Every structure is written in structure tokens, then in C-alpha cells.
N, C-alpha and C positions, 0 to 999 in steps of 0.2 A: 477668736470664733471662726467657724467655718465660712468659707465663701460659698457663693451660689453654686459654682462648679463642683466644689467638694461635696456639697449637699446632694446634688444630682447624682454624682458617682455613688454616694452612699445609698441613696434610694434605689438606684439600679442594682447595686449589689444585693440589697435586701430583697428586692423583687425576684432576682435570680434564685436566691436561697429559698424563698417561699415557693416558687415553681418547682424546684427540686424536691422539697418536702412534700408538696401536694402530690407529685408523681410517685413518691415512695408510699405515701398513705393510700393512694389509689391502688397501687400494686398489692399492698398488704391486704386491703379490703377485698380485692379480687381473689387473692389466694385463700383468704379465710371465708369467702362466700358471704360477705357482709354487704348489705345494701346501704351504702352511705347516704343515699338520698332520704331514706326513711328511718335510719337509726339515730337515736338521740341518746348519747351516753349519760346525760343527766336525768333522763326520764326514770321513774321508779322501776326497779327491777322486780322480777317475779318473787324473790325472797321478801322484798319490802312489802309487796302486795299481800303476800301470805301473812306476814306479821300484822299488818293492819286488819286483815280479816279475822285474825285471832285476838284482836283487841290489844295488840302490843305496839301501839303507835310510837312510843318512846324508843323502843328497840329498833323500829323501822327507821326513825330519824337518825339514830346512831349508825345503823348499817349504811344508810344513804350517804352520810357524811364520810364514813370510812372508805366507801367505794368510790365516791366521786371527788372527794376533797372539798366539797361545798361547805360553806359556812352554816351556822346554826339556822339562821333565818331562811336561807335558800332551801336547805334540806327540809325544814318544817313546812314551808310552802309546797314543796313537791309532794310530801306525804299527805298534807291536808287535801291536796287535789285528788287523792284516791280514797280518802276515808269515806265510809258510808255515812250518809246524813242520818244521825240518830236524834237530832234535835237537842242534844245535851252538850254539844261542843266536843273538843278533843280531850282525850284522857292524858 
């Protein structure tokens, strides 16, 4: 097993990698003019909102899953969050 010193070195190494990746992501967001503080890649996209508005909730869930890699339950919950309240439940 690893000793405490080896674990500390591994943690330090991972923290350095994380800082580099964060710097790269920050630079990419800047170049693409994306506001990282307010953007949520898992939030429903405009296409998914359109599908829900057209009564195509199943297609919206499928689109969300394909776009985000989310599981069925997570995608369904995201789409249910934008469905208009019809009093009949989801389709």
C-alpha cells in the first residue's frame, strides 16, 4: 500500500493537473465568450424546450441524454422541470 508521503505526492500531482485543466477550460471559455459562472451544460437546451412545447417530451428526454450523456432518470427530471403543468402528467 502507499505510505503517507506517497499519498501526499499523489494528491499534489492531482491538484497540479486540476489547476492546469481549470486554466485551459477558463481560456477556452474566454475565447468562446462563454460565461462559465452562469452556464450549466446539463440544463435543458433550446431544442429540448422546443420539443417539450410541441408535446414531444420523449424526444426531448432522448435528445438531452444524447447531448449530455445523462442517464434516463437525470434526463427525465431535467425535462420534467420544463414541462408545462397540464394537470395530466407527462406523456
